[in-house]
Backbone as CSV, one residue per row, in Angstrom:
resi,resn,N_x,N_y,N_z,CA_x,CA_y,CA_z,C_x,C_y,C_z
1,PRO,-42.593,-43.798,2.185,-42.892,-42.674,1.293,-41.947,-42.656,0.089
2,ASP,-42.406,-42.041,-0.971,-41.582,-41.896,-2.170,-40.454,-40.900,-1.916
3,LEU,-39.358,-41.064,-2.640,-38.219,-40.150,-2.551,-38.055,-39.451,-3.892
4,THR,-38.071,-38.137,-3.887,-37.918,-37.353,-5.105,-36.915,-36.247,-4.847
5,GLY,-36.071,-35.963,-5.840,-35.108,-34.885,-5.670,-34.242,-34.709,-6.891
6,HIS,-33.186,-33.935,-6.715,-32.225,-33.735,-7.790,-30.844,-33.520,-7.181
7,GLU,-29.846,-33.859,-7.960,-28.446,-33.729,-7.553,-27.665,-33.120,-8.702
8,LYS,-26.702,-32.258,-8.379,-25.784,-31.753,-9.400,-24.693,-32.790,-9.595
9,PHE,-24.446,-33.105,-10.862,-23.468,-34.130,-11.165,-22.791,-33.760,-12.471
10,GLY,-21.515,-33.503,-12.433,-20.786,-33.154,-13.646,-21.307,-31.873,-14.271
11,LEU,-21.794,-31.971,-15.491,-22.232,-30.795,-16.236,-23.721,-30.492,-16.101
12,GLY,-24.459,-31.259,-15.307,-25.896,-31.003,-15.229,-26.526,-31.564,-13.974
13,ASN,-27.839,-31.489,-13.956,-28.614,-32.004,-12.838,-29.191,-33.365,-13.179
14,ILE,-29.292,-34.202,-12.171,-29.976,-35.483,-12.302,-31.219,-35.394,-11.426
15,LYS,-32.388,-35.569,-12.029,-33.634,-35.625,-11.276,-33.972,-37.095,-11.070
16,TYR,-34.419,-37.440,-9.864,-34.724,-38.836,-9.579,-36.031,-38.960,-8.812
17,ASN,-36.626,-40.135,-8.930,-37.816,-40.467,-8.173,-37.736,-41.953,-7.828
18,ILE,-37.904,-42.272,-6.567,-37.932,-43.653,-6.107,-39.306,-43.859,-5.480
19,SER,-40.053,-44.852,-5.986,-41.423,-45.061,-5.501,-41.708,-46.547,-5.333
20,GLY,-42.854,-46.840,-4.756,-43.251,-48.236,-4.577,-42.275,-49.016,-3.735
21,ILE,-41.756,-48.386,-2.684,-40.749,-49.026,-1.827,-41.443,-50.080,-0.952
22,HIS,-40.986,-51.340,-1.074,-41.556,-52.439,-0.294,-40.439,-53.256,0.342
23,VAL,-40.546,-53.478,1.625,-39.627,-54.389,2.309,-40.138,-55.792,2.028
24,THR,-39.328,-56.612,1.373,-39.765,-57.952,0.979,-39.205,-59.065,1.861
25,ALA,-38.162,-58.767,2.627,-37.599,-59.783,3.525,-36.834,-59.112,4.648
26,VAL,-36.980,-59.665,5.843,-36.215,-59.241,7.013,-35.773,-60.506,7.740
27,GLU,-34.497,-60.585,8.044,-33.973,-61.714,8.802,-33.275,-61.191,10.044
28,LEU,-33.653,-61.729,11.205,-33.058,-61.360,12.493,-32.537,-62.627,13.164
29,PRO,-31.398,-63.157,12.690,-30.903,-64.419,13.244,-30.442,-64.331,14.695
30,SER,-30.100,-63.142,15.131,-29.625,-62.973,16.505,-30.202,-61.685,17.074
31,ALA,-31.144,-61.828,18.007,-31.746,-60.659,18.647,-31.965,-60.969,20.116
32,SER,-31.702,-59.977,20.954,-31.924,-60.164,22.387,-32.398,-58.867,23.019
33,ILE,-33.174,-59.008,24.071,-33.649,-57.880,24.871,-33.270,-58.163,26.315
34,SER,-32.699,-57.165,26.980,-32.345,-57.332,28.386,-32.756,-56.092,29.170
35,LEU,-33.048,-56.296,30.435,-33.411,-55.187,31.314,-32.154,-54.556,31.889
36,LEU,-32.133,-53.238,31.948,-31.054,-52.500,32.587,-31.631,-51.964,33.893
37,PRO,-31.261,-52.563,35.018,-31.877,-52.202,36.294,-31.849,-50.696,36.556
38,GLY,-33.025,-50.163,36.843,-33.143,-48.751,37.195,-33.095,-47.790,36.025
39,SER,-32.874,-48.303,34.790,-32.762,-47.344,33.696,-33.587,-47.682,32.463
40,GLY,-33.747,-48.944,32.103,-34.520,-49.216,30.909,-34.284,-50.569,30.293
41,ILE,-34.269,-50.582,28.967,-34.213,-51.814,28.196,-33.122,-51.691,27.132
42,LYS,-32.379,-52.775,26.917,-31.351,-52.812,25.883,-31.768,-53.835,24.827
43,LEU,-31.765,-53.407,23.562,-32.082,-54.273,22.432,-30.819,-54.441,21.599
44,VAL,-30.451,-55.686,21.314,-29.279,-55.969,20.484,-29.710,-56.889,19.349
45,ILE,-29.443,-56.458,18.118,-29.732,-57.258,16.926,-28.414,-57.460,16.199
46,GLY,-28.087,-58.712,15.898,-26.820,-59.006,15.242,-27.002,-59.750,13.937
47,ASN,-26.181,-59.413,12.971,-26.112,-60.076,11.675,-27.468,-60.144,10.966
48,ALA,-28.227,-59.072,11.035,-29.533,-59.008,10.385,-29.382,-58.681,8.910
49,SER,-30.454,-58.912,8.147,-30.456,-58.533,6.733,-31.842,-58.045,6.345
50,LEU,-31.872,-57.284,5.256,-33.092,-56.630,4.807,-33.060,-56.564,3.287
51,THR,-34.190,-56.890,2.646,-34.301,-56.777,1.195,-35.453,-55.837,0.866
52,ILE,-35.187,-54.885,-0.036,-36.166,-53.872,-0.411,-36.286,-53.843,-1.931
53,ASP,-37.527,-53.843,-2.440,-37.789,-53.661,-3.872,-38.381,-52.279,-4.087
54,MET,-38.096,-51.668,-5.241,-38.606,-50.326,-5.517,-38.602,-50.039,-7.010
55,ASN,-39.373,-49.041,-7.414,-39.346,-48.493,-8.769,-38.455,-47.257,-8.739
56,TRP,-37.811,-46.962,-9.859,-36.985,-45.753,-9.928,-37.080,-45.141,-11.321
57,ASN,-36.849,-43.853,-11.370,-36.641,-43.201,-12.656,-35.684,-42.041,-12.470
58,ILE,-34.863,-41.823,-13.491,-33.924,-40.702,-13.489,-34.065,-39.952,-14.800
59,ARG,-33.738,-38.670,-14.736,-33.814,-37.835,-15.932,-32.678,-36.825,-15.882
60,THR,-31.967,-36.713,-16.992,-30.944,-35.689,-17.153,-31.247,-34.955,-18.458
61,TRP,-30.442,-33.991,-18.791,-30.653,-33.270,-20.045,-30.312,-34.131,-21.258
62,ILE,-29.589,-35.234,-21.032,-29.193,-36.116,-22.128,-30.156,-37.298,-22.293
63,PHE,-30.593,-37.928,-21.195,-31.414,-39.133,-21.285,-32.329,-39.254,-20.077
64,LYS,-33.252,-40.216,-20.191,-34.089,-40.590,-19.063,-34.250,-42.096,-19.074
65,ASP,-34.462,-42.668,-17.890,-34.608,-44.112,-17.783,-35.475,-44.436,-16.576
66,THR,-36.147,-45.577,-16.636,-36.962,-46.057,-15.523,-36.692,-47.544,-15.348
67,GLY,-37.034,-48.066,-14.181,-36.862,-49.489,-13.949,-37.219,-49.893,-12.541
68,ARG,-36.822,-51.111,-12.199,-37.020,-51.654,-10.859,-35.651,-51.900,-10.250
69,SER,-35.630,-51.934,-8.930,-34.382,-52.163,-8.225,-34.638,-53.039,-7.010
70,THR,-33.652,-53.853,-6.690,-33.667,-54.634,-5.452,-32.406,-54.278,-4.680
71,VAL,-32.585,-53.927,-3.423,-31.468,-53.587,-2.543,-31.438,-54.615,-1.413
72,HIS,-30.287,-55.251,-1.225,-30.111,-56.216,-0.133,-29.021,-55.674,0.792
73,ILE,-29.387,-55.453,2.036,-28.458,-54.947,3.048,-28.216,-56.078,4.042
74,SER,-26.952,-56.425,4.266,-26.635,-57.529,5.177,-25.566,-57.115,6.182
75,LYS,-25.351,-57.998,7.132,-24.402,-57.767,8.227,-24.768,-56.493,8.985
76,VAL,-26.072,-56.366,9.302,-26.577,-55.203,10.033,-26.536,-55.517,11.530
77,PHE,-25.956,-54.589,12.295,-25.880,-54.722,13.741,-26.490,-53.475,14.371
78,VAL,-27.387,-53.674,15.344,-28.078,-52.568,16.016,-27.994,-52.786,17.519
79,THR,-27.633,-51.729,18.232,-27.730,-51.713,19.692,-28.522,-50.472,20.063
80,ALA,-29.634,-50.670,20.762,-30.486,-49.547,21.154,-30.793,-49.629,22.640
81,ILE,-30.779,-48.477,23.298,-31.120,-48.365,24.717,-32.395,-47.530,24.818
82,PHE,-33.386,-48.068,25.502,-34.645,-47.370,25.729,-34.780,-47.079,27.218
83,SER,-35.204,-45.877,27.557,-35.417,-45.547,28.965,-36.905,-45.600,29.266
84,THR,-37.200,-45.998,30.483,-38.580,-46.048,30.961,-38.656,-45.219,32.238
85,PRO,-39.352,-44.080,32.204,-39.454,-43.228,33.388,-40.027,-43.995,34.578
86,GLN,-39.546,-43.664,35.764,-39.929,-44.381,36.970,-41.113,-43.772,37.724
87,ASP,-41.716,-42.703,37.204,-42.848,-42.120,37.931,-44.140,-42.859,37.595
88,ASN,-45.059,-42.869,38.520,-46.336,-43.553,38.339,-47.466,-42.560,38.146
89,THR,-47.176,-41.380,37.589,-48.176,-40.322,37.491,-49.015,-40.393,36.223
90,GLY,-48.648,-41.167,35.272,-49.385,-41.214,34.016,-49.170,-42.530,33.306
91,PRO,-49.537,-42.581,32.029,-49.345,-43.820,31.275,-47.862,-44.139,31.096
92,THR,-47.574,-45.413,30.965,-46.191,-45.846,30.767,-45.683,-45.308,29.430
93,SER,-44.477,-44.787,29.445,-43.868,-44.285,28.220,-42.473,-44.880,28.075
94,ILE,-41.966,-44.821,26.854,-40.630,-45.327,26.575,-39.958,-44.358,25.609
95,SER,-38.663,-44.097,25.817,-37.912,-43.168,24.966,-36.624,-43.825,24.512
96,LEU,-36.239,-43.544,23.265,-34.964,-44.028,22.753,-33.861,-43.141,23.300
97,THR,-32.946,-43.716,24.083,-31.856,-42.966,24.695,-30.622,-42.949,23.798
98,SER,-30.299,-44.096,23.211,-29.163,-44.167,22.299,-29.376,-45.286,21.294
99,CYS,-28.735,-45.134,20.134,-28.854,-46.147,19.091,-27.573,-46.135,18.261
100,ARG,-27.040,-47.316,18.016,-25.848,-47.460,17.169,-26.148,-48.543,16.151
101,THR,-25.938,-48.222,14.874,-26.221,-49.157,13.791,-25.048,-49.185,12.821
102,THR,-24.678,-50.377,12.412,-23.670,-50.531,11.366,-24.180,-51.552,10.354
103,SER,-23.745,-51.403,9.098,-24.076,-52.400,8.088,-22.805,-52.760,7.337
104,GLY,-22.719,-54.007,6.942,-21.503,-54.473,6.296,-21.548,-54.444,4.786
105,ASP,-22.611,-54.995,4.198,-22.680,-55.111,2.744,-23.993,-54.551,2.224
106,ILE,-23.926,-53.876,1.080,-25.120,-53.408,0.384,-24.975,-53.830,-1.070
107,ASP,-25.945,-54.609,-1.556,-25.953,-55.091,-2.935,-27.155,-54.453,-3.628
108,ILE,-26.914,-53.706,-4.716,-27.974,-53.020,-5.444,-28.043,-53.578,-6.855
109,LYS,-29.228,-54.051,-7.242,-29.453,-54.548,-8.605,-30.440,-53.619,-9.278
110,LEU,-30.020,-53.018,-10.395,-30.864,-52.101,-11.161,-31.288,-52.790,-12.454
111,ASN,-32.568,-52.747,-12.740,-33.099,-53.243,-13.998,-33.812,-52.100,-14.668
112,GLY,-33.327,-51.675,-15.825,-33.920,-50.545,-16.536,-33.967,-50.800,-18.031
113,LYS,-34.474,-49.842,-18.726,-34.598,-49.948,-20.169,-33.258,-49.798,-20.883
114,SER,-32.386,-48.973,-20.332,-31.097,-48.694,-21.011,-30.090,-49.785,-20.746
């Protein structure tokens, strides 16, 4: 979904809109899934990366600008635990019990008119 909002900054407000968000690359060089006896499933993703392209525009009382942006997030590590209920009374379900995520580097390239 698009992101729209405003922030107070210095002497005025900055209005922004981020649209056309597309994930253009995902790398998962290290991923594993293991069973946790009696409780669920553990997912571990290591050293992943993600590249996202988007359109942006900002407006202040002084100027406005629009452009494209590429965001590259690397050194992403995720550990997630999913629980699977043990009753046989209905359809199988899965719930996220815990999740820990860290990222190491974020590189943002802005291309605009100004």
